[in-house]
C-alpha positions as CSV (number, residue, x, y, z in Angstrom):
1,M,92.8,112.7,111.2
2,K,90.7,109.8,109.9
3,V,88.1,109.7,107.1
4,R,85.3,109.1,109.6
5,E,86.2,112.4,111.4
6,V,85.8,114.4,108.1
7,A,82.6,112.5,107.3
8,G,81.3,113.2,110.8
9,A,81.8,117.0,110.3
10,I,79.8,116.9,107.1
11,E,77.1,114.6,108.4
12,E,76.6,116.8,111.4
13,F,75.5,119.5,109.0
14,A,73.9,117.2,106.4
15,P,72.8,113.9,108.0
16,L,72.8,110.9,105.6
17,G,69.2,110.2,106.7
18,L,68.2,113.3,104.6
19,Q,69.3,111.7,101.3
20,E,66.8,110.4,98.8
21,S,66.3,106.6,98.5
22,Y,67.9,106.6,95.0
23,D,71.0,108.4,96.2
24,N,74.4,107.1,97.3
25,S,75.8,109.8,99.6
26,G,78.5,108.9,102.1
27,L,81.7,107.0,101.7
28,N,81.8,105.5,98.2
29,V,85.4,104.2,98.1
30,G,87.9,103.6,101.0
31,S,87.9,102.9,104.7
32,P,86.4,105.2,107.4
33,D,89.5,104.4,109.5
34,A,92.0,105.5,106.8
35,E,94.3,108.3,107.8
36,V,93.7,111.5,105.8
37,S,96.7,113.5,104.5
38,G,94.5,116.2,102.8
39,V,91.0,116.8,101.4
40,L,90.1,117.9,97.9
41,I,86.6,119.2,97.3
42,C,84.9,119.0,93.9
43,V,81.5,118.7,92.2
44,D,82.2,115.5,90.2
45,V,85.0,113.0,90.6
46,T,86.8,112.9,87.3
47,D,90.2,111.7,86.1
48,E,91.3,115.3,86.2
49,V,90.2,115.7,89.8
50,V,92.1,112.5,90.7
51,D,95.2,113.8,89.0
52,E,94.8,117.0,91.0
53,A,94.4,115.0,94.3
54,L,97.6,113.1,93.6
55,A,99.5,116.3,92.7
56,V,98.5,118.1,96.0
57,G,98.8,115.0,98.2
58,A,95.1,114.8,99.1
59,N,93.9,111.2,99.7
60,L,90.3,112.1,100.4
61,V,88.1,113.6,97.7
62,V,84.8,115.0,98.9
63,S,82.4,115.5,96.0
64,H,78.8,116.7,95.6
65,H,77.8,114.1,93.1
66,P,78.6,110.5,94.0
67,L,80.9,108.7,91.6
68,L,79.1,105.4,92.3
69,F,75.5,106.5,91.6
70,H,74.5,103.2,90.1
71,P,75.5,99.7,91.4
72,L,78.7,98.3,89.9
73,R,78.7,94.6,89.0
74,R,82.4,94.5,88.1
75,L,85.6,96.7,88.2
76,V,87.1,96.1,84.8
77,G,87.4,99.7,83.5
78,G,84.3,99.4,81.3
79,D,83.1,102.9,82.1
80,P,84.4,106.0,83.8
81,A,82.9,105.1,87.2
82,Q,84.6,101.7,87.2
83,R,87.9,103.1,85.9
84,I,88.1,106.0,88.4
85,A,86.9,103.8,91.4
86,A,89.6,101.2,90.6
87,R,92.2,104.0,90.2
88,C,91.4,105.5,93.5
89,M,91.5,102.2,95.3
90,I,94.9,101.5,93.9
91,A,96.2,105.0,94.8
92,G,94.7,104.9,98.3
93,I,92.3,107.7,97.7
94,S,89.0,107.7,99.6
95,L,85.8,109.1,97.9
96,Y,83.0,110.7,99.9
97,A,79.9,112.3,98.5
98,A,77.3,114.7,100.0
99,H,74.5,114.9,97.5
100,T,70.8,115.1,98.2
101,N,71.4,115.3,102.0
102,L,73.4,118.5,101.3
103,D,70.7,119.7,99.0
104,S,68.0,119.4,101.7
105,A,70.0,120.2,104.8
106,D,69.1,123.2,106.9
107,G,71.0,126.0,105.2
108,G,72.1,123.7,102.4
109,M,72.7,124.1,98.7
110,S,69.8,126.3,97.7
111,H,70.5,128.6,100.6
112,A,74.1,128.8,99.5
113,L,73.1,129.7,96.0
114,G,70.6,132.2,97.2
115,R,73.2,134.0,99.3
116,R,75.5,134.2,96.3
117,L,72.7,135.9,94.3
118,G,71.9,138.3,97.1
119,L,68.5,137.0,98.3
120,R,67.1,138.1,101.6
121,D,64.6,136.6,103.9
122,M,65.0,133.1,102.4
123,R,62.5,130.4,103.4
124,L,62.2,126.8,102.1
125,L,60.3,126.3,98.9
126,C,59.4,122.7,99.6
127,P,60.0,121.7,103.3
128,H,60.0,118.0,104.3
129,A,57.3,118.9,106.9
130,P,55.3,122.1,107.5
131,G,57.4,124.5,109.4
132,G,60.4,122.3,109.2
133,H,64.0,123.4,108.5
134,T,65.0,120.8,105.9
135,G,63.7,120.4,102.4
136,Y,64.4,121.6,98.8
137,G,64.7,125.0,97.2
138,V,64.3,128.5,98.6
139,V,62.3,131.6,97.9
140,G,63.7,135.0,98.8
141,E,63.6,138.7,98.1
142,L,66.0,141.0,96.2
143,A,67.0,144.2,97.8
144,E,64.9,146.0,95.2
145,A,62.9,145.2,92.1
146,V,65.1,145.0,88.9
147,P,64.3,144.5,85.2
148,I,64.0,140.8,84.5
149,L,66.6,140.7,81.7
150,R,69.1,142.7,83.9
151,F,68.6,140.2,86.7
152,L,69.1,137.2,84.4
153,S,72.2,138.8,82.9
154,E,73.6,139.2,86.5
155,V,72.8,135.6,87.3
156,K,74.6,134.5,84.1
157,R,77.7,136.5,85.1
158,S,77.7,135.5,88.7
159,L,77.3,131.8,88.0
160,R,79.4,131.9,84.9
161,C,76.7,130.3,82.8
162,G,77.5,129.4,79.3
163,A,73.9,130.2,78.5
164,I,70.5,130.6,80.2
165,R,67.4,129.2,78.7
166,Y,64.3,131.0,79.9
167,S,60.5,131.1,79.3
168,P,58.5,134.0,77.7
169,L,58.9,137.1,79.9
170,C,55.5,137.5,81.4
171,R,56.7,140.3,83.7
172,N,59.0,143.2,83.4
173,T,60.7,143.2,86.8
174,V,61.6,140.7,89.4
175,S,61.8,141.1,93.2
176,R,60.9,137.7,94.5
177,V,63.1,134.8,93.4
178,A,62.6,131.1,93.9
179,L,65.5,128.7,93.1
180,S,66.6,125.1,93.5
181,T,70.1,123.8,92.8
182,G,70.4,120.9,90.3
183,A,67.4,119.3,88.6
184,G,64.4,121.3,90.0
185,A,61.6,121.0,87.5
186,S,59.4,119.2,90.1
187,L,59.3,122.4,92.1
188,I,57.9,124.7,89.5
189,E,54.4,124.7,90.9
190,A,55.7,125.4,94.4
191,A,57.6,128.4,93.0
192,A,54.4,129.8,91.3
193,K,54.1,132.8,93.7
194,A,57.6,134.0,92.9
195,D,58.5,136.2,89.9
196,V,61.2,134.0,88.6
197,Y,62.3,130.4,89.2
198,L,65.9,129.4,88.7
199,S,67.0,125.8,88.4
200,A,68.2,123.3,85.8
201,D,67.5,120.4,83.5
202,F,64.1,121.7,82.4
203,K,62.2,120.0,79.6
204,Y,60.4,121.7,76.8
205,N,57.0,121.8,78.5
206,D,58.4,123.2,81.7
207,F,59.0,126.5,79.9
208,F,55.3,127.2,79.7
209,G,55.3,127.7,83.5
210,P,52.3,127.7,85.7
211,D,49.6,129.4,83.5
212,G,52.2,131.9,82.2
213,R,52.5,133.6,85.6
214,L,56.1,132.7,86.3
215,V,59.4,133.2,84.4
216,V,61.4,129.9,84.6
217,A,65.1,130.0,83.8
218,D,67.4,127.1,83.3
219,V,70.9,128.2,84.5
220,G,72.6,124.8,84.1
221,H,73.0,121.9,86.5
222,F,76.8,122.3,87.1
223,E,76.4,126.1,87.3
224,S,73.8,125.9,89.9
225,E,75.7,123.4,92.0
226,Y,79.2,124.8,91.8
227,C,78.5,126.5,95.2
228,A,78.8,123.0,96.8
229,I,82.6,123.4,96.8
230,D,82.5,126.6,99.0
231,L,79.7,125.1,101.2
232,L,81.6,121.9,101.9
233,Y,84.8,123.8,102.4
234,D,83.1,126.0,105.1
235,I,81.5,123.0,106.8
236,I,84.8,121.0,107.0
237,T,87.1,123.9,108.0
238,K,84.7,125.2,110.7
239,K,84.8,121.8,112.4
240,I,88.4,120.8,111.7
241,A,90.9,123.6,112.0
242,N,94.5,123.6,110.8
243,F,94.0,120.8,108.3
244,A,94.8,120.7,104.5
245,V,91.5,121.3,102.8
246,R,91.6,122.4,99.2
247,K,89.0,123.5,96.6
248,S,89.5,121.8,93.3
249,E,90.7,123.8,90.4
250,R,89.9,121.0,88.0
251,S,86.2,120.6,88.8
252,D,84.8,121.5,85.4
253,N,81.5,121.5,83.7
254,P,81.0,118.5,81.4
255,I,78.6,120.5,79.2
256,N,80.0,123.0,76.6
257,Y,78.1,125.7,74.8
258,L,78.3,126.9,71.2
259,V,76.8,130.4,71.3
């Protein structure tokens, strides 16, 4: 099994052409022709994840966030990206990322999060083209209307959120939910016909919502995107059977909460 075969399985689901211009999805470190002894899937490539890969004998790490998000001008260990990239090159570990292409793929990240939260009849919140199957965010229905605070408490439990920041409660119940994994403030207006919008990285003014009609809730960037591990695991194992693919146990949230 070669790196290019694992990459091909991922890119069949989430073509690299779907990534945003600022992104760096695909093979970040290594050779597409390298033989793969095992795959480790994570959200971010950290020293702890590299330690884990070495411990379990995985020489391909597949992450959601690219390690090399910004261009590197040197490899002298001056920051974590330089240090980890150099460490992986020396250890023979290839790094592959599926980021905004996985976010916007048909059935991608937001669909995965919506399924985890029990949404039905999901449709794209912001498709790339009218009637298209790729794009960002989803909106769907709960099985029944529930009190808004009960819903947010269940989201907090399900996603293991350290905290949820939310706007004034302009409604008592929720039945229609819009969501986007990662930083989704740009989709607030598109979510206006839902009862609540779940995403992350909101700024102060975002919590006013569209004319006070929508409850917006920031569940945390890592918390909303942890589902990438299960999604990538399913994509790879459905295409490549009987191969060592592991979900990282060291993929941790870099943000801590004092509550």
